[in-house]
Backbone as JSON, one array per atom type, in Angstrom:
{
  "sequence": "MKKKISKIPQFKSKEEEARFFETHSISSFQNEFKTVKARFAKNLSEGLHIRLDPDALMELRSEAKEKGIGPTTLARMWIMKQLSSSRH",
  "N": [[-88.19, 83.82, -35.55], [-85.66, 84.08, -37.89], [-84.35, 81.64, -40.03], [-80.98, 80.99, -40.65], [-79.38, 80.79, -43.74], [-77.2, 78.36, -44.96], [-73.89, 78.64, -46.29], [-72.57, 76.46, -46.99], [-72.82, 73.81, -49.17], [-75.25, 71.11, -49.61], [-74.23, 67.75, -49.4], [-73.86, 64.75, -51.3], [-72.33, 62.64, -50.61], [-69.59, 61.57, -48.48], [-67.24, 61.68, -49.83], [-67.74, 63.59, -51.82], [-68.06, 65.81, -50.17], [-65.49, 65.95, -49.08], [-63.98, 66.55, -51.38], [-64.99, 69.12, -51.89], [-64.07, 70.6, -49.64], [-61.38, 70.37, -50.06], [-60.86, 72.26, -51.9], [-61.83, 74.59, -50.88], [-61.52, 76.96, -48.26], [-61.91, 76.17, -44.89], [-62.07, 78.17, -43.07], [-63.57, 80.11, -44.24], [-66.12, 79.51, -43.61], [-66.43, 79.65, -40.93], [-68.2, 80.97, -39.16], [-70.44, 79.4, -39.32], [-70.21, 77.14, -37.87], [-70.63, 75.39, -34.76], [-69.67, 75.13, -31.34], [-68.95, 72.03, -29.85], [-69.31, 69.6, -27.23], [-66.76, 67.38, -26.36], [-66.15, 63.98, -25.69], [-63.81, 61.87, -24.15], [-62.23, 58.7, -24.13], [-61.5, 56.86, -21.16], [-58.22, 56.64, -19.72], [-56.89, 53.96, -21.07], [-55.38, 51.05, -19.99], [-54.94, 48.34, -20.19], [-54.77, 45.6, -22.47], [-56.62, 43.51, -24.72], [-56.53, 40.69, -26.62], [-58.15, 39.33, -29.33], [-59.25, 36.7, -31.48], [-60.65, 36.59, -34.67], [-62.64, 35.1, -37.23], [-61.98, 35.49, -40.76], [-64.3, 36.46, -42.15], [-65.94, 37.51, -40.09], [-64.26, 39.49, -39.09], [-64.06, 41.15, -41.34], [-66.72, 42.0, -41.5], [-66.96, 43.39, -39.06], [-65.08, 45.45, -39.48], [-66.3, 46.72, -41.67], [-68.78, 47.61, -40.61], [-67.81, 49.33, -38.63], [-66.53, 51.23, -40.22], [-68.74, 52.37, -41.52], [-69.82, 53.74, -39.36], [-67.88, 55.55, -38.92], [-65.74, 55.08, -37.24], [-62.99, 53.27, -35.71], [-62.44, 49.69, -35.97], [-61.6, 48.51, -33.56], [-62.46, 50.33, -31.64], [-65.25, 50.15, -32.03], [-65.69, 47.44, -31.32], [-64.92, 47.6, -28.62], [-66.91, 49.35, -27.68], [-69.2, 47.75, -28.02], [-68.61, 45.64, -26.27], [-68.48, 47.01, -23.78], [-71.13, 47.94, -23.62], [-72.52, 45.53, -23.44], [-71.47, 44.5, -21.02], [-72.37, 46.49, -19.27], [-75.19, 46.2, -19.51], [-75.51, 43.63, -18.54], [-74.97, 43.92, -15.87], [-77.21, 45.03, -14.78]],
  "CA": [[-86.75, 83.88, -35.74], [-85.32, 83.73, -39.26], [-83.3, 80.62, -40.12], [-79.85, 81.42, -41.46], [-79.07, 79.87, -44.84], [-75.8, 77.98, -44.97], [-73.11, 78.77, -47.51], [-72.03, 75.14, -47.27], [-73.85, 73.06, -49.9], [-75.58, 69.76, -49.16], [-73.4, 66.79, -50.12], [-74.45, 63.43, -51.5], [-71.42, 61.64, -50.04], [-68.43, 62.11, -47.76], [-66.23, 61.94, -50.84], [-68.09, 64.88, -52.41], [-67.75, 66.82, -49.15], [-64.02, 66.05, -48.99], [-63.52, 67.3, -52.57], [-65.36, 70.52, -51.71], [-63.19, 71.26, -48.67], [-60.02, 70.4, -50.59], [-60.73, 73.47, -52.74], [-62.38, 75.74, -50.16], [-60.99, 77.1, -46.91], [-62.91, 76.02, -43.84], [-62.18, 79.44, -42.36], [-64.62, 80.91, -44.9], [-67.4, 79.08, -43.07], [-66.23, 79.58, -39.48], [-69.38, 81.44, -38.41], [-71.51, 78.42, -39.45], [-69.95, 76.01, -36.98], [-70.87, 75.64, -33.34], [-68.83, 74.36, -30.45], [-69.58, 70.82, -29.29], [-68.55, 68.97, -26.16], [-66.14, 66.12, -26.76], [-65.86, 63.03, -24.61], [-62.67, 61.03, -24.47], [-62.18, 57.45, -23.36], [-60.59, 56.84, -20.02], [-56.89, 56.16, -20.06], [-56.98, 52.5, -21.08], [-54.03, 50.55, -19.76], [-54.85, 46.9, -20.44], [-55.19, 45.19, -23.8], [-57.22, 42.19, -24.87], [-56.38, 40.27, -28.01], [-59.11, 38.29, -29.7], [-59.12, 36.23, -32.86], [-61.92, 36.49, -35.4], [-62.48, 34.53, -38.57], [-61.89, 36.59, -41.74], [-65.61, 37.06, -42.47], [-66.38, 38.31, -38.95], [-63.4, 40.67, -39.04], [-64.46, 42.02, -42.44], [-68.0, 42.59, -41.12], [-66.67, 44.36, -38.01], [-64.44, 46.61, -40.12], [-67.29, 47.38, -42.52], [-69.73, 48.34, -39.75], [-67.07, 50.42, -38.0], [-66.31, 52.26, -41.24], [-70.03, 53.06, -41.69], [-70.02, 54.61, -38.21], [-66.79, 56.52, -38.89], [-64.83, 54.77, -36.14], [-62.16, 52.11, -35.96], [-63.03, 48.43, -35.53], [-61.29, 48.27, -32.15], [-63.37, 51.19, -30.88], [-66.58, 49.57, -32.12], [-65.69, 46.23, -30.5], [-64.89, 48.03, -27.22], [-68.24, 49.89, -27.37], [-70.12, 46.62, -27.88], [-68.29, 44.92, -25.02], [-68.88, 47.83, -22.65], [-72.58, 47.94, -23.59], [-72.94, 44.21, -22.95], [-71.12, 44.44, -19.61], [-73.28, 47.39, -18.55], [-76.53, 45.65, -19.44], [-75.52, 42.4, -17.73], [-74.91, 44.31, -14.45], [-78.53, 45.51, -14.35]],
  "C": [[-86.41, 83.34, -37.13], [-84.17, 82.72, -39.27], [-82.22, 81.1, -41.09], [-79.56, 80.37, -42.53], [-77.57, 79.63, -44.89], [-75.16, 78.23, -46.32], [-72.52, 77.41, -47.91], [-73.12, 74.33, -47.98], [-74.14, 71.71, -49.24], [-74.77, 68.79, -50.02], [-74.1, 65.45, -50.21], [-73.59, 62.33, -50.88], [-70.29, 62.34, -49.29], [-67.32, 62.45, -48.74], [-66.46, 63.3, -51.51], [-67.76, 66.02, -51.44], [-66.24, 67.04, -49.05], [-63.47, 66.83, -50.18], [-63.83, 68.79, -52.44], [-64.36, 71.23, -50.79], [-61.72, 71.19, -49.06], [-59.78, 71.68, -51.39], [-61.3, 74.72, -52.08], [-61.79, 75.78, -48.75], [-62.11, 77.0, -45.89], [-63.1, 77.32, -43.06], [-63.23, 80.36, -42.99], [-66.0, 80.61, -44.33], [-67.41, 79.03, -41.55], [-67.47, 79.98, -38.69], [-70.55, 80.45, -38.49], [-71.35, 77.23, -38.5], [-70.27, 76.38, -35.55], [-69.99, 74.7, -32.52], [-69.61, 73.17, -29.91], [-68.69, 70.29, -28.17], [-68.01, 67.64, -26.66], [-65.9, 65.26, -25.52], [-64.71, 62.15, -25.06], [-62.7, 59.8, -23.58], [-61.22, 57.61, -22.19], [-59.23, 56.35, -20.5], [-56.88, 54.64, -19.94], [-55.57, 51.93, -20.97], [-53.86, 49.06, -20.04], [-55.34, 46.59, -21.84], [-55.77, 43.79, -23.76], [-57.11, 41.83, -26.34], [-57.37, 39.15, -28.28], [-58.88, 37.92, -31.16], [-60.51, 36.1, -33.46], [-61.64, 35.83, -36.74], [-62.52, 35.69, -39.57], [-63.23, 37.25, -42.06], [-66.1, 37.96, -41.34], [-65.56, 39.59, -38.86], [-63.77, 41.66, -40.15], [-65.78, 42.72, -42.11], [-67.82, 43.67, -40.05], [-66.06, 45.62, -38.61], [-65.43, 47.41, -40.97], [-68.27, 48.2, -41.68], [-69.06, 49.52, -39.07], [-66.87, 51.57, -38.99], [-67.59, 53.05, -41.49], [-70.27, 54.07, -40.58], [-68.91, 55.67, -38.09], [-65.84, 56.33, -37.73], [-63.99, 53.55, -36.51], [-62.82, 50.84, -35.43], [-62.75, 48.12, -34.06], [-62.22, 49.09, -31.26], [-64.78, 50.61, -30.88], [-66.68, 48.31, -31.25], [-65.71, 46.6, -29.01], [-66.25, 48.57, -26.79], [-69.24, 48.76, -27.16], [-69.88, 45.86, -26.58], [-68.76, 45.71, -23.81], [-70.41, 47.88, -22.51], [-73.1, 46.63, -23.01], [-72.64, 44.08, -21.45], [-72.06, 45.29, -18.77], [-74.67, 46.78, -18.43], [-76.59, 44.36, -18.62], [-75.42, 42.71, -16.22], [-76.28, 44.67, -13.92], [-79.55, 44.44, -14.42]]
}
């Protein structure tokens, strides 16, 4: 089976990719994308407020940014992982 060559170039950074798609229509590349299943969080109804020192908050925000998610989402993921592993 022959591998199809993409018209979308390889990017060195997200910034470079963003600049590319600012000047190119994504519809020109529609046949190169595939459908993916998305999962959404349950309807969360309760909040928890925690205080972090500035360094810890900066580290949380930095790690979340690397993963492309918000710091609250990352903190929730860590808490849920810890709760799940402590049940077993």
